[in-house]
C-alpha positions as CSV (number, residue, x, y, z in Angstrom):
1,M,-3.0,-14.5,0.3
2,S,-6.9,-14.4,1.3
3,E,-9.5,-12.7,-0.9
4,N,-9.4,-10.0,1.3
5,I,-5.6,-9.1,0.7
6,L,-5.8,-7.8,-3.2
7,Y,-1.9,-7.3,-3.5
8,E,1.1,-8.0,-1.4
9,A,4.7,-7.6,-2.2
10,S,8.3,-7.1,-0.7
11,F,10.0,-4.0,-1.8
12,K,14.0,-2.9,-0.9
13,V,13.6,1.0,-0.6
14,A,15.8,2.4,-3.2
15,N,15.3,6.1,-2.7
16,I,13.9,8.4,-0.1
17,N,12.8,11.9,-1.2
18,N,12.1,14.4,1.9
19,S,12.8,17.7,0.4
20,K,9.1,18.9,0.1
21,Y,7.6,18.2,3.8
22,D,8.9,17.8,7.3
23,R,7.2,14.8,8.1
24,V,6.4,13.3,4.8
25,S,8.9,11.5,2.4
26,R,8.2,9.9,-1.2
27,I,9.9,6.3,-0.8
28,Q,10.7,4.4,-3.9
29,G,10.9,0.5,-3.8
30,V,11.8,-2.2,-6.3
31,N,10.1,-5.5,-6.2
32,D,13.1,-8.1,-5.8
33,P,14.3,-10.5,-7.3
34,S,12.8,-9.5,-10.5
35,S,12.5,-5.8,-10.1
36,D,9.2,-6.0,-12.3
37,T,7.2,-3.8,-10.1
38,A,8.0,-0.3,-8.8
39,M,6.4,1.5,-5.9
40,F,6.4,4.9,-4.9
41,L,4.8,6.0,-1.7
42,D,4.3,9.0,0.6
43,V,4.9,7.9,4.0
44,N,4.4,10.0,7.5
45,T,8.2,9.2,8.5
46,E,7.8,10.9,11.8
47,L,5.2,7.9,12.5
48,Y,7.1,5.4,10.4
49,P,10.6,5.9,9.8
50,V,12.3,4.1,6.9
51,E,16.1,3.9,5.5
52,I,17.3,3.3,2.1
53,D,18.2,-0.8,1.6
54,E,15.4,-1.5,3.9
55,R,12.7,-3.7,3.0
56,V,9.3,-3.4,3.6
57,T,6.2,-5.5,2.6
58,I,3.2,-3.7,1.3
59,A,-0.2,-5.2,1.5
60,L,-3.3,-3.8,0.1
61,A,-6.7,-5.2,1.4
62,L,-10.4,-4.5,1.3
63,S,-11.1,-5.0,5.1
64,L,-9.0,-5.0,8.1
65,N,-11.6,-7.7,9.2
66,L,-9.7,-11.4,9.6
67,D,-12.6,-13.1,8.2
68,G,-12.7,-10.7,5.1
69,S,-16.1,-9.1,5.9
70,K,-16.5,-5.7,4.5
71,D,-16.5,-3.2,7.4
72,D,-18.5,-0.5,5.4
73,S,-21.3,-0.1,8.5
74,K,-18.8,0.9,10.9
75,G,-16.7,3.3,9.3
76,W,-12.9,3.2,8.9
77,R,-12.2,4.7,12.2
78,N,-14.3,2.3,14.3
79,V,-12.9,-1.0,12.6
80,G,-11.2,-3.3,15.0
81,R,-12.6,-1.6,18.3
82,G,-11.5,-4.6,21.0
83,E,-11.0,-7.3,18.5
84,Q,-8.1,-8.8,16.6
85,T,-7.7,-7.2,13.0
86,L,-5.5,-7.6,10.0
87,A,-3.9,-4.1,11.4
88,D,-2.5,-5.9,14.1
89,E,-0.1,-8.0,11.9
90,Y,1.2,-4.5,10.6
91,D,3.1,-1.8,11.6
92,Y,1.6,1.2,9.4
93,V,-2.3,1.3,8.3
94,C,-3.8,3.7,5.9
95,H,-7.2,4.0,4.4
96,G,-7.5,5.3,0.9
97,K,-9.0,5.1,-2.5
98,I,-7.8,3.6,-5.8
99,Y,-8.5,6.4,-8.1
100,R,-6.9,5.7,-11.5
101,F,-5.2,3.1,-13.9
102,E,-2.8,3.9,-16.8
103,E,-1.2,1.6,-19.2
104,G,2.5,1.3,-18.7
105,D,5.5,0.0,-20.8
106,G,4.3,-3.3,-22.3
107,Q,2.4,-5.6,-20.1
108,N,2.6,-3.1,-17.1
109,I,-0.2,-0.9,-15.8
110,K,0.0,2.0,-13.2
111,V,-2.2,2.3,-10.2
112,Y,-2.8,5.2,-8.5
113,I,-4.1,5.5,-5.0
114,S,-4.6,8.4,-2.5
115,F,-4.5,8.0,1.3
116,G,-6.0,11.5,2.4
117,G,-3.4,13.2,0.3
118,L,-0.6,10.5,0.8
119,L,-0.1,9.1,-2.5
120,M,1.0,5.8,-3.9
121,L,2.0,4.5,-7.3
122,I,2.6,1.0,-8.5
123,D,3.7,0.1,-11.6
124,G,3.8,-3.6,-12.3
125,P,2.6,-6.5,-14.8
126,Y,-0.9,-6.5,-15.3
127,N,-1.5,-10.1,-14.1
128,A,0.2,-9.1,-10.5
129,L,-2.3,-6.0,-10.1
130,A,-5.2,-7.5,-12.1
131,A,-7.3,-7.8,-8.8
132,L,-7.0,-4.0,-8.1
133,R,-10.1,-1.9,-9.0
134,V,-11.4,1.8,-8.3
135,D,-12.4,1.2,-4.6
136,Y,-11.4,1.8,-1.3
137,V,-8.7,-0.2,0.3
138,Y,-6.3,-0.5,3.3
139,L,-2.2,0.1,2.7
140,L,-0.8,-2.1,5.4
141,M,3.0,-1.9,5.8
142,K,5.5,-3.8,8.0
143,K,9.4,-4.3,8.1
């Protein structure tokens, strides 16, 4: 894992709730084999359909640049125009902000992230999520 990627893990989709919205589903994933990390994520399933028991890899990165350099000067919409980026290795990419942390059970913490209204919650051990801080991040997801 590079310094640019703050967190990366594979999850098995355990539950999909699509009762609230037509195009968005809240998926629940568990990190195998130890199941010590749980993830809830709102996904535009019209763009990126997922199924129960499917495995997805989630990464949170500070930048889409392969060298890890910040892309603050470009703005997120102009990142990667005509050049190879981290997003080329993934199927679903969002830009958002880590906005809250909470203490969980025992050594766990909860990290809350918003991607323009699509929400994510990661509940896991502090040592696995320690690199995360209140900052803008990219969500990268692939099957």
